[in-house]
N, C-alpha and C positions, 0 to 999 in steps of 0.2 A: 639806110641811115637817115635820120631826120636832119633838117637844116641845123647848122651849128648855132648854139645859143651864145649870144654875145653879152658881155657885161663890161661896164666901164668902172675902173677903180682909181682911187687917188692914193698916193703914198702918204702914210700916216706918220707924223713926227712926234705926236704926243702919245705916251703910254701910261698904263696904270688904270685901276678901276674907276677912279674919279673922272679921268679923261674919256674913258669909254662910255660912262653914264651920260656925260655931257653930249657926246656925239649922238647917242640914241635919242635923248630927250629934247635937246635944243636944235640939233641940226638934221634930225631925221635920217641919220646915217648908221650903218652897221659896221663895227670893227671886223677886220678879217686879216688873214695871213696867207702868204703863198710861199712854199718852200719846195725843196727837192731839185732834181736836175743838176745843172752845172752852176746855177745862180745861187746867190745867198738868200736867206729868208728875208721877206719884206713885209712890213706891217702896212695894211691897206685900210681904206674905208670904201664902202659901197653905198649907193643910194638905196634906202630902205624900200622905196616904191619900185625901183627897177628890179631889185632882188626879189621882192614879193611876186612880181609878175613872172619872173623866170622860174621861180620855185613851183609855180602852178603847172609847169610842164613836166611830165613824168621823166623825160630824158635828162632833166637837170641833175638828178642824183646818180645817173649811171653812164652819162656820155661825156665826151671831151668838150669842154667849154673854151670859148675864146675870151680871154681876159685882157682888156686893154689897160695897161699900167703905164701911166705917164706917156701915153701915145704909142707905146710898144705893145704889140699883141703877143700874148703868151698862151700856149695851150695847157690846160690843166683839168683835173677832175676834182670833184668835191670829196673831201676825206672826212669832214665832220661838220655838223650843224648843231650849235648849242642854242637851246631855247630856255626862256624863262618858264619854269614849271607852273607858275601861277596863271599866266596869260598866253603862253605858247609863242610869245614874240621872239624873233631871232635875236640872240645876243652876240653871236660870233660865228664866223665861217672859216674853215680851214680848206685851202686849196693845195693840191700837189701838182707840180709841173710834170709834163710827160714829154718823152722823146720818141721820135718815130722808130728808132732802132732798139728800143727797150720795152720788154713786156711789162704790162701793168696788171694788177689784180683789181677787179671792179665787180661789185654786186649788180647783176642785171635782172630786171623784173621778168617774171613769168606771165605769159598771156595764155590763159586756158580757153580752148575753143571746143565747140560741139559738146558742151556740158549737158544740155537738155536732150540731145540726141544720143548720148552715151548708152551703149547697149546694156550695161549693168544697171543703169538707172531707169531707162525707158522700158526695157523689155523684161528686166529681172527684178525690178522694184528695190534695187539697192540704194544706198545713200552715199553721195559723193562728199569726200572730206579732203580739203587741201591742206597739206602739211607745210609747204613752203610757198612763199610769194616771190622770192628772188633767189638767185644762185650766184655764188662768187665764181668768176671765170678769170682765166689768165690768157693774155694774148697781146700782140702788138697793137698799138693804138688804131692802126688802119683796119684791123680785123674785128674791132669791138662791136658786138651786135647791139642793136637798140633794145631788143628783148628776145626772149626765147619762147617759142610757141609750144604749147603742150596740147596735143590732140587727144581728146578723151573719147572719141567716137567708138573705137573698138574695144574699150576697156570693159571687161566683164565683172560681174559681181564677185567679190571675194578676192580680187586681184588689185595690184598697185602699179603705178608708174614710178620707176626709180630714177635716180640721177643718171645712171648709165643708159637709160632708155631715151634720154633727151636728144633731139637732133640739133646739133650745134654746128656752126660754120667751120670751114677749114682754117686751121691755124689757131683754133680756140680750144682750150681744155678747161674742165671743171676742177677747181682747186681741191675739193674734198676727195675726189677719186684718186688723187696722187698719194693719199695716205693709207690706201688699202681698201680691199673689198668690203670691210666692215663699215666703211663710211658711205657706202652706196645706199643711202636712206631713201624712203619713199617721198615722192613729190606730191602725189595725190593717191587716194585709195577709194575704192567703191566697196562699202561694207554690205555684206549680205543681210537681207531682211531677217529679223529674228523669227524662227519657226517657219522660214520661207523655203523649206526644202522642196524638191520636186514632188509632185503628186505621185502616189504609188498606184501602179496598175492593180486591177482587181485580183490578178493571180498572185501578186506580191503582197497583198494586204493580209495581215494575220487573221486567221479564222477565230471566231468566237468559240470559247470552250463549250463542247457539247456535254450534256449531262451523262454521267456513266450509266450503262445499261442497268446495273443493279439498282441505282437510285430511281430509275424510271419505273422499274417493276414495283419497288416499294411504294412509290407514289400511287400506282394503280390499285394496289391491294388495300390502301388506306381507306 
């Protein structure tokens, strides 16, 4: 697991759309909230610059963060990030507290390896298609993986890697699989090349139609 990402937050006392706009425009801060666990929900503000740097790290969206609120550190995960659709600037962030003894559901990124060396692509001219980029898992905070590796090396053309094929750590389960085998969807597939069937041996190749004997005789008499 990577080093814990740390953020400093201040308790927010003003609420409402107008107050939130002033925070973003005049103070370069981002409104936020933390909830869950045994504590009450708290309205927060974060430094826009510090938040922007943290969000450039992949683990920000899937790992446990250390949030310092009024000098007290709280462990939390990101539950929602709201952005301005016009300019993609962050408008609000939701954090959820975590407890060491309670399982959490978190979407963890997938890291695909050996894509170029994949048998179905390199040897069989197939096309690799990724269906998912992340997977929701359930586990205790201490068991939360930073990412899940998907090895494509031995995947042949015409086959797929499903959720049930993923190698995950002990104490970690994939949420979708708890709802039945029909939720065992492909994570990635290698599609066979169109018309790319195996070459036929000479003995298997269909023979050209030979002219009938009578037709040959008629041709010689003409």
